[in-house]
Structure formats: structure tokens, C-alpha cells
SEKOL-725220 format. One record per residue (C-alpha): residue number from 1; x, y, z. Coordinates in nm, 4 decimals. Layout:
@seq:NUM	x:X	y:Y	z:Z
...
This chain:
@seq:1	x:19.1967	y:-2.1406	z:3.2455
@seq:2	x:19.1580	y:-1.8062	z:3.0706
@seq:3	x:19.3095	y:-1.9646	z:2.7606
@seq:4	x:19.0509	y:-2.2440	z:2.7679
@seq:5	x:18.7704	y:-1.9925	z:2.8077
@seq:6	x:18.9021	y:-1.7866	z:2.5172
@seq:7	x:18.9284	y:-2.0963	z:2.2987
@seq:8	x:18.5748	y:-2.2036	z:2.3890
@seq:9	x:18.4476	y:-1.8549	z:2.3072
@seq:10	x:18.6322	y:-1.8605	z:1.9731
@seq:11	x:18.4838	y:-2.2030	z:1.8896
@seq:12	x:18.1334	y:-2.0807	z:1.9674
@seq:13	x:18.1865	y:-1.7700	z:1.7531
@seq:14	x:18.3214	y:-1.9822	z:1.4658
@seq:15	x:18.0210	y:-2.2165	z:1.4797
@seq:16	x:17.7776	y:-1.9248	z:1.4894
@seq:17	x:17.9580	y:-1.7661	z:1.1938
@seq:18	x:17.9378	y:-2.0883	z:0.9919
@seq:19	x:17.5674	y:-2.1226	z:1.0628
@seq:20	x:17.5124	y:-1.7651	z:0.9500
@seq:21	x:17.6927	y:-1.8386	z:0.6241
@seq:22	x:17.4832	y:-2.1487	z:0.5599
@seq:23	x:17.1665	y:-1.9552	z:0.6323
@seq:24	x:17.2835	y:-1.6864	z:0.3925
@seq:25	x:17.3071	y:-1.9609	z:0.1288
@seq:26	x:16.9528	y:-2.0669	z:0.2208
@seq:27	x:16.8344	y:-1.7106	z:0.1679
@seq:28	x:17.0140	y:-1.6850	z:-0.1672
@seq:29	x:16.8621	y:-2.0133	z:-0.2832
@seq:30	x:16.5152	y:-1.8755	z:-0.2110
@seq:31	x:16.5685	y:-1.5213	z:-0.3403
@seq:32	x:16.7249	y:-1.6345	z:-0.6689
@seq:33	x:16.4329	y:-1.8634	z:-0.7605
@seq:34	x:16.2494	y:-1.6020	z:-0.9744
@seq:35	x:16.5691	y:-1.5091	z:-1.1617
@seq:36	x:16.6600	y:-1.8752	z:-1.2193
@seq:37	x:16.3157	y:-1.9569	z:-1.3542
@seq:38	x:16.3174	y:-1.6482	z:-1.5764
@seq:39	x:16.6643	y:-1.7293	z:-1.7147
@seq:40	x:16.5626	y:-2.0904	z:-1.7785
@seq:41	x:16.2496	y:-1.9813	z:-1.9643
@seq:42	x:16.4433	y:-1.7279	z:-2.1747
@seq:43	x:16.7154	y:-1.9826	z:-2.2490
@seq:44	x:16.4529	y:-2.2449	z:-2.3402
@seq:45	x:16.2789	y:-2.0000	z:-2.5716
@seq:46	x:16.6081	y:-1.9267	z:-2.7474
@seq:47	x:16.6974	y:-2.2942	z:-2.7760
@seq:48	x:16.3507	y:-2.3796	z:-2.9054
@seq:49	x:16.4159	y:-2.1621	z:-3.2116
@seq:50	x:16.6660	y:-2.4201	z:-3.3380
@seq:51	x:16.6445	y:-2.7300	z:-3.1193
@seq:52	x:16.3630	y:-2.9876	z:-3.0912
@seq:53	x:16.0946	y:-2.8805	z:-2.8498
@seq:54	x:16.0925	y:-3.1963	z:-2.6356
@seq:55	x:16.4615	y:-3.1856	z:-2.5295
@seq:56	x:16.4328	y:-2.8128	z:-2.4681
@seq:57	x:16.1218	y:-2.8640	z:-2.2526
@seq:58	x:16.3056	y:-3.1368	z:-2.0615
@seq:59	x:16.6027	y:-2.9057	z:-2.0105
@seq:60	x:16.3821	y:-2.6208	z:-1.8823
@seq:61	x:16.1912	y:-2.8602	z:-1.6572
@seq:62	x:16.5177	y:-2.9937	z:-1.5129
@seq:63	x:16.6567	y:-2.6463	z:-1.4332
@seq:64	x:16.3289	y:-2.5158	z:-1.2920
@seq:65	x:16.2650	y:-2.8398	z:-1.0982
@seq:66	x:16.6069	y:-2.8271	z:-0.9321
@seq:67	x:16.5541	y:-2.4603	z:-0.8450
@seq:68	x:16.2113	y:-2.5323	z:-0.6931
@seq:69	x:16.3404	y:-2.8305	z:-0.4965
@seq:70	x:16.6248	y:-2.6226	z:-0.3627
@seq:71	x:16.3822	y:-2.3400	z:-0.2781
@seq:72	x:16.1393	y:-2.5532	z:-0.0764
@seq:73	x:16.4156	y:-2.7421	z:0.1008
@seq:74	x:16.5908	y:-2.4218	z:0.2052
@seq:75	x:16.2660	y:-2.2561	z:0.3121
@seq:76	x:16.1799	y:-2.5527	z:0.5328
@seq:77	x:16.5230	y:-2.5647	z:0.6896
@seq:78	x:16.5372	y:-2.1874	z:0.7262
@seq:79	x:16.2143	y:-2.1928	z:0.9244
@seq:80	x:16.3489	y:-2.4532	z:1.1666
@seq:81	x:16.5199	y:-2.2068	z:1.3972
@seq:82	x:16.5989	y:-2.4851	z:1.6461
@seq:83	x:16.7927	y:-2.6768	z:1.3761
@seq:84	x:17.0575	y:-2.4494	z:1.2287
@seq:85	x:17.2180	y:-2.5398	z:0.9001
@seq:86	x:17.4987	y:-2.7946	z:0.8938
@seq:87	x:17.7279	y:-2.9634	z:0.6403
@seq:88	x:17.4534	y:-3.2005	z:0.5227
@seq:89	x:17.2412	y:-2.9072	z:0.4139
@seq:90	x:17.5409	y:-2.7626	z:0.2353
@seq:91	x:17.6077	y:-3.0943	z:0.0601
@seq:92	x:17.2511	y:-3.1121	z:-0.0669
@seq:93	x:17.2654	y:-2.7539	z:-0.1985
@seq:94	x:17.5994	y:-2.8301	z:-0.3664
@seq:95	x:17.4520	y:-3.1409	z:-0.5332
@seq:96	x:17.1568	y:-2.9442	z:-0.6640
@seq:97	x:17.3972	y:-2.6739	z:-0.7835
@seq:98	x:17.6221	y:-2.9209	z:-0.9657
@seq:99	x:17.3267	y:-3.0801	z:-1.1419
@seq:100	x:17.1859	y:-2.7410	z:-1.2366
@seq:101	x:17.5290	y:-2.6240	z:-1.3562
@seq:102	x:17.5660	y:-2.9358	z:-1.5654
@seq:103	x:17.2316	y:-2.8680	z:-1.7328
@seq:104	x:17.3423	y:-2.5131	z:-1.8145
@seq:105	x:17.6755	y:-2.6385	z:-1.9465
@seq:106	x:17.5076	y:-2.8954	z:-2.1700
@seq:107	x:17.2547	y:-2.6513	z:-2.3129
@seq:108	x:17.4721	y:-2.5686	z:-2.6210
@seq:109	x:17.4453	y:-2.9350	z:-2.7216
@seq:110	x:17.0709	y:-2.9089	z:-2.7728
@seq:111	x:17.0739	y:-2.7033	z:-3.0983
@seq:112	x:17.1870	y:-2.8904	z:-3.4084
@seq:113	x:17.5332	y:-2.8338	z:-3.5528
@seq:114	x:17.3980	y:-2.6053	z:-3.8229
@seq:115	x:17.2267	y:-2.3733	z:-3.5726
@seq:116	x:17.2951	y:-2.0032	z:-3.6243
@seq:117	x:17.6186	y:-1.8766	z:-3.4684
@seq:118	x:17.4244	y:-1.5960	z:-3.3042
@seq:119	x:17.2313	y:-1.8496	z:-3.0990
@seq:120	x:17.5523	y:-2.0018	z:-2.9711
@seq:121	x:17.6876	y:-1.6592	z:-2.8719
@seq:122	x:17.3664	y:-1.5739	z:-2.6918
@seq:123	x:17.3813	y:-1.9102	z:-2.5171
@seq:124	x:17.7412	y:-1.8410	z:-2.4185
@seq:125	x:17.6541	y:-1.5018	z:-2.2699
@seq:126	x:17.3493	y:-1.6422	z:-2.0889
@seq:127	x:17.5675	y:-1.9046	z:-1.9231
@seq:128	x:17.8301	y:-1.6412	z:-1.8384
@seq:129	x:17.5656	y:-1.4212	z:-1.6758
@seq:130	x:17.4190	y:-1.7119	z:-1.4819
@seq:131	x:17.7569	y:-1.8164	z:-1.3433
@seq:132	x:17.8406	y:-1.4572	z:-1.2506
@seq:133	x:17.5086	y:-1.4274	z:-1.0683
@seq:134	x:17.5769	y:-1.7525	z:-0.8809
@seq:135	x:17.9218	y:-1.6261	z:-0.7739
@seq:136	x:17.7626	y:-1.3183	z:-0.6233
@seq:137	x:17.4475	y:-1.4715	z:-0.4744
@seq:138	x:17.6131	y:-1.7751	z:-0.3145
@seq:139	x:17.9386	y:-1.6078	z:-0.2089
@seq:140	x:17.8745	y:-1.7012	z:0.1556
@seq:141	x:17.9886	y:-2.0563	z:0.0722
@seq:142	x:18.2366	y:-2.0414	z:-0.2206
@seq:143	x:18.2120	y:-2.4186	z:-0.2804
@seq:144	x:17.8519	y:-2.3808	z:-0.3919
@seq:145	x:17.9104	y:-2.1341	z:-0.6801
@seq:146	x:18.2524	y:-2.2867	z:-0.7593
@seq:147	x:18.1057	y:-2.6303	z:-0.8264
@seq:148	x:17.8057	y:-2.4838	z:-1.0102
@seq:149	x:18.0356	y:-2.2733	z:-1.2290
@seq:150	x:18.2757	y:-2.5614	z:-1.2831
@seq:151	x:17.9928	y:-2.7852	z:-1.4023
@seq:152	x:17.8467	y:-2.5165	z:-1.6280
@seq:153	x:18.1727	y:-2.3803	z:-1.7719
@seq:154	x:18.3305	y:-2.7248	z:-1.8014
@seq:155	x:18.0410	y:-2.8502	z:-2.0121
@seq:156	x:18.0538	y:-2.5365	z:-2.2230
@seq:157	x:18.4323	y:-2.5613	z:-2.2567
@seq:158	x:18.4092	y:-2.9247	z:-2.3609
@seq:159	x:18.1596	y:-2.8281	z:-2.6280
@seq:160	x:18.3979	y:-2.5694	z:-2.7798
@seq:161	x:18.6975	y:-2.8002	z:-2.7561
@seq:162	x:18.5042	y:-3.0690	z:-2.9416
@seq:163	x:18.4276	y:-2.8194	z:-3.2142
@seq:164	x:18.8010	y:-2.7884	z:-3.2809
@seq:165	x:18.9808	y:-2.4943	z:-3.4361
@seq:166	x:19.1811	y:-2.2095	z:-3.2886
@seq:167	x:18.8784	y:-1.9913	z:-3.2393
@seq:168	x:18.6942	y:-2.2511	z:-3.0322
@seq:169	x:19.0083	y:-2.3358	z:-2.8351
@seq:170	x:19.0488	y:-1.9658	z:-2.7548
@seq:171	x:18.6914	y:-1.9511	z:-2.6245
@seq:172	x:18.7601	y:-2.2562	z:-2.4064
@seq:173	x:19.0716	y:-2.0815	z:-2.2681
@seq:174	x:18.8727	y:-1.7666	z:-2.1966
@seq:175	x:18.6218	y:-1.9791	z:-2.0095
@seq:176	x:18.9009	y:-2.1132	z:-1.7871
@seq:177	x:19.0219	y:-1.7588	z:-1.7131
@seq:178	x:18.6638	y:-1.6549	z:-1.6533
@seq:179	x:18.6179	y:-1.9394	z:-1.4042
@seq:180	x:18.9301	y:-1.8348	z:-1.2110
@seq:181	x:18.8092	y:-1.4756	z:-1.2094
@seq:182	x:18.4678	y:-1.5766	z:-1.0802
@seq:183	x:18.6293	y:-1.7865	z:-0.8063
@seq:184	x:18.8350	y:-1.4898	z:-0.6891
@seq:185	x:18.5274	y:-1.2699	z:-0.7029
@seq:186	x:18.3392	y:-1.5214	z:-0.4909
@seq:187	x:18.6093	y:-1.5249	z:-0.2245
@seq:188	x:18.6201	y:-1.1456	z:-0.2219
@seq:189	x:18.2459	y:-1.1291	z:-0.1713
@seq:190	x:18.2715	y:-1.3915	z:0.1021
@seq:191	x:18.5278	y:-1.1858	z:0.2901
@seq:192	x:18.2941	y:-0.8891	z:0.2684
@seq:193	x:18.0132	y:-1.1000	z:0.4114
@seq:194	x:18.2366	y:-1.2262	z:0.6907
@seq:195	x:18.3336	y:-0.8726	z:0.7830
@seq:196	x:17.9682	y:-0.7758	z:0.7845
@seq:197	x:17.8792	y:-1.0755	z:1.0045
@seq:198	x:18.1652	y:-1.0032	z:1.2419
@seq:199	x:18.0760	y:-0.6381	z:1.2612
@seq:200	x:17.7182	y:-0.7363	z:1.3332
@seq:201	x:17.8295	y:-0.9812	z:1.6031
@seq:202	x:18.0538	y:-0.7177	z:1.7559
@seq:203	x:17.7691	y:-0.4675	z:1.7437
@seq:204	x:17.5456	y:-0.7190	z:1.9228
@seq:205	x:17.8140	y:-0.7788	z:2.1858
@seq:206	x:17.8637	y:-0.4078	z:2.2348
@seq:207	x:17.4868	y:-0.3566	z:2.2576
@seq:208	x:17.4599	y:-0.6350	z:2.5146
@seq:209	x:17.7511	y:-0.4877	z:2.7066
@seq:210	x:17.5991	y:-0.1404	z:2.6966
@seq:211	x:17.2619	y:-0.2761	z:2.8077
@seq:212	x:17.4279	y:-0.4628	z:3.0942
@seq:213	x:17.6189	y:-0.1488	z:3.1899
@seq:214	x:17.2987	y:0.0537	z:3.1671
@seq:215	x:17.1237	y:-0.1906	z:3.4017
@seq:216	x:17.4227	y:-0.1791	z:3.6362
@seq:217	x:17.4259	y:0.2019	z:3.6280
@seq:218	x:17.0535	y:0.2113	z:3.6988
@seq:219	x:17.0956	y:-0.0248	z:3.9916
@seq:220	x:17.3881	y:0.1814	z:4.1167
@seq:221	x:17.1897	y:0.5030	z:4.0781
@seq:222	x:16.8970	y:0.3465	z:4.2643
@seq:223	x:17.1360	y:0.2319	z:4.5357
@seq:224	x:17.2827	y:0.5812	z:4.5634
@seq:225	x:16.9335	y:0.7295	z:4.5698
@seq:226	x:16.8270	y:0.4963	z:4.8494
@seq:227	x:17.1491	y:0.5704	z:5.0347
@seq:228	x:17.0941	y:0.9425	z:4.9870
@seq:229	x:16.7353	y:0.9093	z:5.1080
@seq:230	x:16.8514	y:0.7216	z:5.4152
@seq:231	x:17.1293	y:0.9754	z:5.4680
@seq:232	x:16.8807	y:1.2597	z:5.4282
@seq:233	x:16.6453	y:1.1015	z:5.6783
@seq:234	x:16.9352	y:1.0452	z:5.9181
@seq:235	x:17.0539	y:1.4020	z:5.8612
@seq:236	x:16.7088	y:1.5402	z:5.9301
@seq:237	x:16.6860	y:1.3323	z:6.2471
@seq:238	x:17.0338	y:1.4495	z:6.3501
@seq:239	x:16.9459	y:1.8131	z:6.2839
@seq:240	x:16.6268	y:1.7741	z:6.4840
@seq:241	x:16.8144	y:1.6130	z:6.7699
@seq:242	x:17.0832	y:1.8828	z:6.7540
@seq:243	x:16.8191	y:2.1552	z:6.7640
@seq:244	x:16.6530	y:1.9913	z:7.0638
@seq:245	x:16.9837	y:1.9555	z:7.2443
@seq:246	x:17.0722	y:2.3168	z:7.1636
@seq:247	x:16.7363	y:2.4310	z:7.3044
@seq:248	x:16.7970	y:2.2358	z:7.6226
@seq:249	x:17.1547	y:2.3629	z:7.6404
@seq:250	x:17.0489	y:2.7261	z:7.6086
@seq:251	x:16.7513	y:2.7249	z:7.8460
@seq:252	x:16.8593	y:2.4968	z:8.1280
@seq:253	x:16.9142	y:2.6896	z:8.4566
@seq:254	x:17.2414	y:2.5031	z:8.5069
@seq:255	x:17.5599	y:2.6838	z:8.4051
@seq:256	x:17.7618	y:2.4864	z:8.1523
@seq:257	x:18.1127	y:2.5410	z:8.0207
@seq:258	x:18.3238	y:2.3396	z:7.7750
@seq:259	x:18.6930	y:2.4155	z:7.8277
@seq:260	x:19.0277	y:2.2896	z:7.7054
@seq:261	x:19.3417	y:2.2158	z:7.9036
@seq:262	x:19.4533	y:2.5793	z:7.8803
@seq:263	x:19.1455	y:2.7225	z:8.0501
@seq:264	x:19.0042	y:2.8446	z:7.7183
@seq:265	x:18.6243	y:2.8513	z:7.7081
@seq:266	x:18.5152	y:2.6685	z:7.3900
@seq:267	x:18.1393	y:2.6562	z:7.4480
@seq:268	x:17.9134	y:2.8127	z:7.7083
@seq:269	x:17.5401	y:2.8323	z:7.7592
@seq:270	x:17.3318	y:3.1385	z:7.8310
@seq:271	x:17.3049	y:3.0852	z:8.2070
@seq:272	x:17.6837	y:3.0581	z:8.2412
@seq:273	x:17.7461	y:3.3599	z:8.0189
@seq:274	x:17.4978	y:3.5732	z:8.2151
@seq:275	x:17.6676	y:3.4782	z:8.5408
@seq:276	x:17.9891	y:3.6111	z:8.3853
@seq:277	x:17.8194	y:3.9384	z:8.2886
@seq:278	x:17.8509	y:3.8807	z:7.9141
@seq:279	x:17.6786	y:3.7289	z:7.6141
@seq:280	x:17.7552	y:3.3855	z:7.4777
@seq:281	x:17.9323	y:3.5188	z:7.1669
@seq:282	x:18.1536	y:3.7396	z:7.3880
@seq:283	x:18.2650	y:3.4500	z:7.6063
@seq:284	x:18.3407	y:3.1656	z:7.3683
@seq:285	x:18.7023	y:3.1511	z:7.2594
@seq:286	x:18.8322	y:3.3571	z:7.5515
@seq:287	x:19.0317	y:3.2441	z:7.8537
@seq:288	x:18.8607	y:3.1985	z:8.1895
@seq:289	x:19.1247	y:3.4203	z:8.3508
@seq:290	x:18.9633	y:3.7210	z:8.1833
@seq:291	x:18.6438	y:3.6624	z:8.3818
@seq:292	x:18.7748	y:3.4950	z:8.6986
@seq:293	x:19.1193	y:3.6497	z:8.7557
@seq:294	x:19.1369	y:3.5519	z:9.1215
@seq:295	x:19.0201	y:3.1915	z:9.0752
@seq:296	x:19.1560	y:3.1148	z:8.7258
@seq:297	x:19.4762	y:2.9438	z:8.8476
@seq:298	x:19.2823	y:2.7203	z:9.0862
@seq:299	x:19.0339	y:2.6314	z:8.8128
@seq:300	x:19.3176	y:2.5466	z:8.5727
@seq:301	x:19.4956	y:2.3286	z:8.8273
@seq:302	x:19.1773	y:2.1349	z:8.9071
@seq:303	x:19.0914	y:2.0995	z:8.5379
@seq:304	x:19.4331	y:1.9606	z:8.4452
@seq:305	x:19.4230	y:1.7076	z:8.7260
@seq:306	x:19.0887	y:1.5747	z:8.6024
@seq:307	x:19.2018	y:1.5682	z:8.2371
@seq:308	x:19.5189	y:1.3768	z:8.3267
@seq:309	x:19.3384	y:1.1247	z:8.5447
@seq:310	x:19.0405	y:1.0887	z:8.3136
@seq:311	x:18.8106	y:1.0597	z:8.6162
@seq:312	x:18.5105	y:1.2845	z:8.6689
@seq:313	x:18.4642	y:1.5110	z:8.9708
@seq:314	x:18.1020	y:1.4990	z:9.0861
@seq:315	x:17.9109	y:1.6846	z:9.3565
@seq:316	x:18.1789	y:1.9304	z:9.4702
@seq:317	x:18.0405	y:2.2333	z:9.6584
@seq:318	x:18.2262	y:2.5561	z:9.5855
@seq:319	x:18.1815	y:2.9278	z:9.6367
@seq:320	x:18.0918	y:3.1217	z:9.3254
@seq:321	x:18.0676	y:3.4958	z:9.2795
@seq:322	x:17.8762	y:3.5983	z:8.9647
@seq:323	x:17.9677	y:3.9303	z:8.8090
@seq:324	x:17.6145	y:4.0698	z:8.8359
@seq:325	x:17.4853	y:3.9133	z:9.1545
@seq:326	x:17.5503	y:3.8096	z:9.5118
@seq:327	x:17.8157	y:3.5507	z:9.5959
@seq:328	x:17.6780	y:3.2071	z:9.6658
@seq:329	x:17.7374	y:2.8352	z:9.6535
@seq:330	x:17.7270	y:2.5984	z:9.3563
@seq:331	x:17.7371	y:2.2241	z:9.3063
@seq:332	x:18.0106	y:2.1495	z:9.0510
@seq:333	x:18.0425	y:1.8453	z:8.8226
@seq:334	x:18.3501	y:1.8219	z:8.5989
@seq:335	x:18.3503	y:1.5523	z:8.3293
@seq:336	x:18.6481	y:1.4876	z:8.0935
@seq:337	x:18.5747	y:1.4457	z:7.7246
@seq:338	x:18.7874	y:1.3562	z:7.4186
@seq:339	x:18.7056	y:1.5275	z:7.0875
@seq:340	x:18.6463	y:1.2394	z:6.8360
@seq:341	x:18.7723	y:1.4466	z:6.5429
@seq:342	x:19.0894	y:1.5993	z:6.6872
@seq:343	x:19.1593	y:1.3658	z:6.9784
@seq:344	x:19.2085	y:1.6687	z:7.2073
@seq:345	x:19.0965	y:1.6473	z:7.5676
@seq:346	x:18.8151	y:1.8728	z:7.6805
@seq:347	x:18.6323	y:1.9310	z:8.0070
@seq:348	x:18.2610	y:1.9830	z:8.0659
@seq:349	x:18.1822	y:2.1896	z:8.3740
@seq:350	x:17.8240	y:2.1871	z:8.5135
@seq:351	x:17.7319	y:2.4263	z:8.7941
@seq:352	x:17.3990	y:2.4359	z:8.9790
@seq:353	x:17.3276	y:2.7118	z:9.2295
@seq:354	x:17.2724	y:2.5567	z:9.5738
@seq:355	x:17.2979	y:2.8754	z:9.7836
@seq:356	x:16.9407	y:2.8511	z:9.9174
@seq:357	x:16.9827	y:2.4822	z:9.9888
@seq:358	x:17.3073	y:2.5392	z:10.1746
@seq:359	x:17.1590	y:2.8189	z:10.3867
@seq:360	x:16.8585	y:2.6043	z:10.4686
@seq:361	x:17.0909	y:2.3215	z:10.5723
@seq:362	x:17.2875	y:2.5574	z:10.8023
@seq:363	x:16.9688	y:2.6816	z:10.9687
@seq:364	x:16.8524	y:2.3231	z:11.0210
@seq:365	x:17.1844	y:2.2396	z:11.1807
@seq:366	x:17.1406	y:2.5248	z:11.4248
@seq:367	x:16.7860	y:2.4157	z:11.5101
@seq:368	x:16.9013	y:2.0586	z:11.5631
@seq:369	x:17.1771	y:2.1809	z:11.7928
@seq:370	x:16.9251	y:2.3879	z:11.9935
@seq:371	x:16.6896	y:2.0954	z:12.0308
@seq:372	x:16.9701	y:1.8741	z:12.1495
@seq:373	x:17.0599	y:2.1349	z:12.4130
@seq:374	x:16.7029	y:2.1460	z:12.5382
@seq:375	x:16.6866	y:1.7716	z:12.5532
@seq:376	x:16.9969	y:1.7629	z:12.7723
@seq:377	x:16.8391	y:2.0031	z:13.0262
@seq:378	x:17.0493	y:2.3020	z:12.9528
@seq:379	x:16.8977	y:2.6411	z:13.0075
@seq:380	x:16.8210	y:2.8397	z:12.7098
@seq:381	x:16.7266	y:3.2054	z:12.7143
@seq:382	x:16.3797	y:3.3015	z:12.5978
@seq:383	x:16.5378	y:3.5271	z:12.3467
@seq:384	x:16.7198	y:3.2319	z:12.1889
@seq:385	x:16.3964	y:3.0267	z:12.1716
@seq:386	x:16.2156	y:3.3156	z:12.0116
@seq:387	x:16.5014	y:3.3630	z:11.7643
@seq:388	x:16.5054	y:2.9919	z:11.6834
@seq:389	x:16.1303	y:2.9915	z:11.6227
@seq:390	x:16.1663	y:3.2828	z:11.3870
@seq:391	x:16.4477	y:3.1066	z:11.2005
@seq:392	x:16.2354	y:2.7927	z:11.1610
@seq:393	x:15.9442	y:2.9926	z:11.0234
@seq:394	x:16.1818	y:3.1628	z:10.7810
@seq:395	x:16.3116	y:2.8244	z:10.6651
């Protein structure tokens, strides 16, 4: 399939190259009109010095007429951008060139036989210059100048051969060599044009490729910018959320620890650190045994059991003795957690002081027991009733 695509691309490039060459011939046919007319007028003026005026006028009219016809035809076709040049256009230009070349080749026949030799030399050099100009101007399509030159030089060569003599034969031979030289020159110029066209086509392809890459890079840059904007917005939101969570973490009255399976304290909030008689920065990274030497082994055993089971411990009531404070009771929640980056198991410990609540509950239990005793008819000392009343007021 790739081979077919490459062949199709090559065919399209070849067709475009051919059309460019034909259009280059169109341009040459239009640009050379002034020079052709000028050469025809000069040649006619020279011929009129020795030849009858009427044939000379007819010759000039024929050359100029063919040049004008070729000019207007090429201009019309060149302006039809939707109808690029084809072989029919080339055939018409070749026909006009052959007829024009024939007129130039027959021009030496117009002066009489006794015309000055200088006139014939001037005529020879005029024809040589015209054919050289055609080889250069119409090099895009070598057939065009080759047939023009063949018609012109053949007619001129025939004239010198008919004159007879070594000198005239030598001129005819030089004309043949000159024709071959012009043909080679035409092909050389054509190769130069082809290289220029191909370089131009390659430059256009490279420009198109660069433009496409530029558009792609712009789209990619815009995509990255939008992604960065979204990432920035998400980062800002994350930072805001982190700051809010940090504020809550630091100022909540609950005591919070984050520990590993070796009883190392990874994170701690202010309330927990204060209960340990230290600052947050002095607690994090240290082992719990340094702060709770008597209870560290029990804490570690409980922590490992929860980490191995993966099940949380919620609502446990335990005794807790802060470093700078009175012993009391706390409600403990222990929740296992797996670090998403390292895969290591961690444990969150949340403690809420429930000392006042527990004492209140104990007093209520005593009151309830007293009331039940009264309801059953048991005697109660006045002192006990008074003490119970005081306890209820205190609660």
C-alpha cells in the first residue's frame, strides 16, 4: 500500500512539474515578443537594402504575426488557472515555432544572388543569435527550440549547400555543429530549470510541513497551558484544603497520633503533644516508649493486633495519665491506614478526654442504687440522704 501511495505521489509531482514547464514556455513566449519583433524589424530593414520591399514586408509580417499569435494564445491560456497547460498547447507552440523558424531560415533567399556578401554574413549572425536566444528562452521544453532551430538552420544550411563550393559547404557543416551545440545547451538549461522547480517544490513542502508542525506545537502548547492551569487550580484547591485540615488537626481538643508498627510517632497534633509534656517538633519521629515507658509495651501489642487484622478499634475507654496533669479517662479510637506511596501500614490513634463524663456516670449509678434501695423499703440513714443530695447537686 505504501508503494502505491508513493507511486501516486510521484505521478502527481511529475504532472505538476510538466505543467510548470509548459507554463514556463508560455511565459517565454510572452516575454520574448518585444525581442522577436525588434529582430524581425532589424532583419527586414537589412533585407530591404537589397531585396524587393514587398517580399521583405511579407516576411516581417509573417514573423511578427506568428509571434503575436503565440503571445495572445499563451497569455489567454496562462490566465486560465483552472486549465493548466497540456500537450495540445505544446503542439500549437511547436507549430508556431517551426513556421517562424522556417521564415528565418528562408530569409537569405530574399536578397538577389548579387547581394553584398556583408549582408549575407549579417543575416547569418542574426539567425545564429535568434536560435541561441530561442534555446535559452524556451529551454523548459527542448522540443520547442530544437524544432525552431532545426527549421531555421536547415533552411540556412540548404541555402549554403545550394551555393556550392568548399567555403559554403564548410558553413553548412558549422551550422550542423552549431545546432548540436544549441541542443545540448537547451538540455543543460532545462536541467537547471528542473532543479529550480524541484527545489521550489521541496521548499513549499518543507514550508507546509513547518507550518503544520507550528500549528501542532501551538495546539500542544495551548493544551499544556490549559493542563497547567487546571493543575494550578487543583493545586491551589489542594493547598487550601491541606491548610484547612492542618488548622483543624492542630486546634481540635482531641489528641491525635499517627504511629507505625514499631510504636514510632510519625505525626502528632498539639493537644497530644501537650499531654506528653512536649512540643510537636520534639515528639514526631520518636518512640512512644520514651513518653509512656510503663504503657508502651501494651500500646505496641494492641497496635500490632489492629494492624494485622486491619479492623478498627472504636470506643475503648482507657486510663490515661498526662505528663502535666491529673490522671483521667479517655475514649480511644484506633484506625489502621496504609500509606499509598510506600505501602507501609500506619495507625491513627484518636483520644478524647471523658474523665468528667465517667465521673458523672459513676455518681448517677450511685444515686440510682440509692433510689432503688428506698423504693424497696430499706432504711437509709439521714446522713446518706444528705450526702446523696449533695452529690446530685454537684453533678
